[in-house]
N, C-alpha and C positions, 0 to 999 in steps of 0.2 A: 281395761277396757274395750270392750269388741266393738268391729265401726260396727254404724248403724246398716244395715241388707238394704236401704237405699243410696246407701254410696256411691255405687257403681252408675246409678241412673244420673246421679247428681253428676260426677268425672264426669261421663263421656256426654252431657248439656253443657259443661266448665271448654270439652275440648270445643267440643261445636261452634257453641260464643265464643271462644279462641279462634276455631280460622274466620270466624267470617271476621268477625272484629280485624283480624287481620289483610283479609281481602281488603276491607275496604279503605283501610289503610296503605292501602298498598295500589287504590285507586284513589284516592284523597286523602294524602296527609297533613297531617296536624304542623301547624306551620312551625318553622325549626329556627333556635337559639343562633343565628349565623355566630362563632369566635370574632374578637375584633381583632383585623387584619395586622397582621406583626409582618416588622421590618424588613424579615430574611424568609423569603420564598423557599416552595418547601421541596423539598432532590427532585430527580429527574426518574426517582424511582413512587413520586407520588406520596410518601414517608416524612411528616412533618418530625422532627427529629428533635426540633425547636422547643418542640410547643407543648408546655405536660401538665395545662387547663383543663377541665371540661366536664359540661354540663351529659348529666346521663340520655335524657333527653336525643344528645348528635350522635351519641353511639347502636342507640336503639329504632333508628329511623328504621334503616335494612332488617333482609332476611333473608334468611337460613346460610346460605355459602359467603354470602356477601356481606350477610350483616361477621362473622365470621370473621372472614379476610381485612374489615375493614376495623375488630376490636385489634384484631393481632399488629395490623400498621397501625394505631392509635396510643395504644399502652403498652406493647413490647415492642415499638420503633423497628418490624422490622416484618419483611413477608413467613406468614403459615408456615409449619413445617409439615409434612407427608401425615404426622402421627398425633403430633396434636389440634388439627384442626380435623381431622377424625373424627376424636373421642369428644370437642368441642359440638358436633354436628349432632353426634351419637345422643347426647346428654339434647340438648334440641328437640330431634323425633323422638326422646322419650317421656314428655313433654319439659322440660326444668324448663325454668325462666328464664329469658338473657340477662334480666344482671345478675344470675348467680354464674351465666359465660361469664360479662363479665368483671363477678367480682374474682374467678378461680382464676383470672387472668393478671390483674393487678397487684394480690394481695399473693402471687405464688414468688419462689423466689425473684427469677428475673425480671418480675413486673413491679417486685417491694426493692430492688436496684435500681432498676428505673424512673420509680416513684412519681406518676402520673397521676394526679388527684382529678376525682370527676365526684362531682355536688351532685348528692342524694342517693347516692351510692350503695354508703355504709349498709344503714337501716335496710333498705329492699333486698341487697346481700343476703343477710339473716335472717331476713324474713322468708328468703327462699330455700335457705338450709333450710332453716328450722321445719319447716313444712313436706323439708323429705325426712323426716325423722317417723319410728313407728309410731310413737303413744302424743306425744306433741305436737307432729305435722298436722294431722288431722283441724284441730278448731286453727292454728295456725292458719291452715287453706284454705276455710273458711274468712278463717279475719281477712287478709290477704282480696279473698272474693269479692271479702263489704269495700274492702278499700277500692277496689277495680270497677265496682261497680256502677255509675256512671259516668266513666270510659269508657264499659262495652257496653252500658245502654246509647249511647249516643252512638256506640261504633255498629249498633245492631240498626240504630235512627240513619246511619251513613248507609249499611247496607242493604238496607228499602229501598230506600232512595235510588241508590243503583240499581236494586235491580229490576224497581219500578222503569224507572230510564232503561235496561238491556228491553223490557216487555216491552215500551214503548217503538224503542229503537228497533222489535224483531219485528211488530207491528205492521211499521215502518216500509218495513225490507221486505215483508210477504206483500204488502198493496202493490209493491213498486213490483215486486218478481210477479203478480197475476194481470200487473197491463203490459206486462212484453210478454207472456204467457198469450194474452186475447192479442197482442201485437201477432206473436206468431202464429199464431191462426185465420189470422185476415190474408198473412201471408201465405200461409198457404191455401186458402184459400186464393187469391191469388194466381196465383202456380198452379193453380190447378187448372185454371182458368182459361191459362196462358200452353196450355200441356197440344193442346190441338196446333196454335203458331209454331211452338217449339217443338213442332214436327217437322210442318211443311220447308222451318229455319234449318233444322236437319237435311233436309232434303234436299236442300239448294247447297248447302253444306261438302251436300256429297259433293255435287257437280261440282262447282269447284274446284274439289280436291282431284276430283278426273282432268276436268280443264288442268289441273296444272300439274297434274302425274304423266300428261299426253304435252307439257312445255318442257317439261323435264327432259321427256321423252327425248325430243327436236332439240334444246339442248345441246345432249350431248351428242346426238347425232353433228352439231355445228363446233364440237367440240374435238369431235375424232377426225373432221375436215381441217378443223385450223393444227390439229399435231400435225395431221399429214403436210401441208403446206411450210408449219415450223420448222417441218424436215425438211425440204425441200427449199426454201431461205434457208437454211443451216449449211444445204450441200453448195448453195449459191455461194453464201455468204467466204465457208471456205481458200478460193481463191483470192477473193479482194484481202481477207485477216492475213492472208502472203504478202502479196504487195503492198499491206499495212507497215508490216515486218516490217520488209526490205527499207521502204522511205524513211521509216525511224533509223535504220541503223545507216541512210545517206544521210540523212541530217546530224547522225551524231557525227562520224566522219569528217561530214561539213562543219563543222560547231566544234569539232577538236583543231579543223585546218584555222580555222575562224584566230583559235587561240591565239593558232602559233601565230600566226600575220600578224597579232595585234599583238602580240609580245616581240615579234623582230622587232614591229616600226617604233615598237617604245625603245628599243635599243639600238634603233638606225639615230630616234629623236634623241637617245643619252646623246648617242656618239657627235650629234649634230650641235646639240649644245655644250656640252666638253671643247670643242673644236672652236664655237664659237666664243665661248666662256677661255679657251685658251688665248686668240685670237685678241679680245680686251684686254687680257693683263699683259699680253705681249705690248698692247702701242701704252698699256700704261706706262710698263717698263723703261719704254725708248722717249717716251714726251711727259711725265706727270700731267694729269686731269686737274690738281684739287687748283689752284690757283683760279684757274676756266670756272670748275664750279661758284667758286665765292665767289668771279666776279657777278658771273649768273644769273648766281641768286641774293647777291646785293641784290642790281637791280630790278629783279622779280619782283623782290619785300619795295620798294617803293612805290611802287601802284597797290600795294596790298596794305588793309591793316595789321597790325600786330596780332601774331598766333591766328593769323585765315589758315586755313585749309586747301593746299594744292594735291589736287590731284597730280600722280605723278605718273606717265603710263609706259611700260619698254627701260627701267630704272635700272637694270643692270646691277651690278656686284652693290649696288651700297650708296657706292659714294657721291654721286647725285642728292637721292634724299638727304646722305647727310650734311655737305652745303646747306642743301635749303633749312635742314632741322637745325640748325646750328645760324639763319639769320630772326630764329624765335617763330617759321612759320611751320603748322602743320603738316603732317608725309599722308596721301593715303597712294603705300607704291606699286604697282605690281607688275609681274612677271609672267613670260612665258619659260622662261629658260631654268630649268633646277638647277643646274650648277654656278648659275651666280643666283636666284633666292639665298640656296646656302651658305654659299661668301656672304650675303647680304645679311644672313639673320646670324653667323657666325664673329659677324663686325657692333653687331648690336642692332641693325637697323631691319625693323621690321620690315620685311616688303613679303607681299603674297604672291604664289605660286596661281598664275588662272590666264585666259586673253585674254590680253590689255581688252580690244574691241569689244568682248563680250560686256564686260564691265562698265562701259564707258555708254552699252546701248538699253544697258537694264538702268542708268540714274534716267531721276525726273526731269522735264522740260526744265533749261533756265535755272538748275539747282547746281550746276556750277561753279566758283566764284572765279573761280582759279585754274589750268588749265597746262600742264608739261609733258608733252611728246618726243620721242627720241625720232630721227629720220629709219629707221633698223622699223619702224613697225609699218614701211610705207614701198612696199615689195613691188609690189605694180598699184597701175592706174587703178584699175576696179576696187583697192584694197584699198587707194588716199582718198578717193571717193568715196568711197562707203564712208573712210573715217573723219572725212575733214567734216560730212553730213552729219555726222552721230556728234558730233563736235559742238557744231555751232546752236544743234538742237539744246543738248544736256546743258550751254557755255549760259549766265548771265548777262544780259544787256554791257559792252562796256568793259566785260573781264578780263585779264591776257590771257594769248597762251603764246608758251614759250616753244620754239621746234627748236631740239641740239639736230648736230647736224656734226658727228665724233670721227671724223677720220679714219678707216680704216676699222669699223666695227663691224659693218655691213659693206663689202663692196659688191654684193650684189643688189642695195638696196636704190632703190629708185629716185633718191634726192641723195645728192654727195656732195654739193656746197653750197653756200650762203644763197645764190642767186639765182638757181633750180627751187632751191625752197622759199625763199621768198615769191618765188613767181607764182608757182602752186597754193601759195597762204591766196593773195590775190584771187588767185580764180576758181578760189574757191569762195572769194566774198568776205573775206576778212579782210579789216582797216592796211592800212599804210604801213611797211613792214619797218621795223627800223632789226637792221645787223650788228650782233654783239662778235664780236673779235676775239680770238684769244690767243693765239700762234697758229698749228697748223688747226684750229679749232674753232669754231662761231657756231653763234644759237641766234634764232629770226625769234624776234616778240612784237605780238599785232596783238590786235584789241577787238569784238568782237562789235561789229556796229551796228 
């Protein structure tokens, strides 16, 4: 059987219809049947390796390379290789139906091993293969064309509607461009009308440029004058710089001398502290003050509630604060002698290193409920007056003050006996003094009035 001479024209018409239908589907694709959600998500490469059930419409919605790539991923569960993908694309370009490509992959050796199920594919694949046979292919092709005719007509209507829509959009775009062209013409006429004014503005701008150039020349002249002045100032500054360097060198030498003086003063103070500490140790060896301290502490405790805080200034080696602690009192002890403070801390008594008078000056008004002073702090009348004034300010009304006079501890002190201590306390405005004697050591107890 020889083919009808009109067959080539029919084939070209069918090819045009298929192309138009494919374009229409690309613009408005038919509804797809989405697969049921699966518990296991796709792998990171997008291949659903656990899914083995598809409908043919799910795999034919894409075109050209995207269709081939999706078919490989769905039916062979891998990305397409270059040779196989090229063969399938060649079949598509030579007029093969998409179902033939799907069937080739599904019933290949690899596809049969995977065993994916594609509903409604088998019959279409058989018909597509038959349509390519020399004798049987012609009527089978007609049969396929007749079967696809409703869909092709629908695609043709979609294509016609899309073309009409495109024509409408093009008409609207043409109208918009026409309006823009008219606006540009109006703007051009306006620019032409403004040309004389533009010329005047250009002349004014040229005049301004000339003025700017003249100002620039004047500025350059000023800059040159400023450069000369800067050179003169630099020449004048040079002697001053030398003087500054000399002064800096002198200040550095002075600072080094001050550091040496401070170091010498520190060494002298350390030596003085060691001498006083040695004198205190000698007196303690000659006559133990422990009993006197216990008696004084017991007397002071009678005037205070249990656990009361006593501020002790001039605490020495910690023997006196230890006696206060033994009576159940709390002690805030301060001494300026670093050697005696170290001895106190070695025996487990916390004594802070600092200036006792400065510590008392930082206390709030009427905040001290009991105060203990060493007569060694009263070096001169000015110091004694300042210390007693600060004591009256910081002590609460009726608070006791115990002034300890321990012989030998400070031979140059202003107060070295009980009578002098009592007189100083009365003169400072405290209450009636009470002398607490213990062998050669005495203390005077008074209260703030």
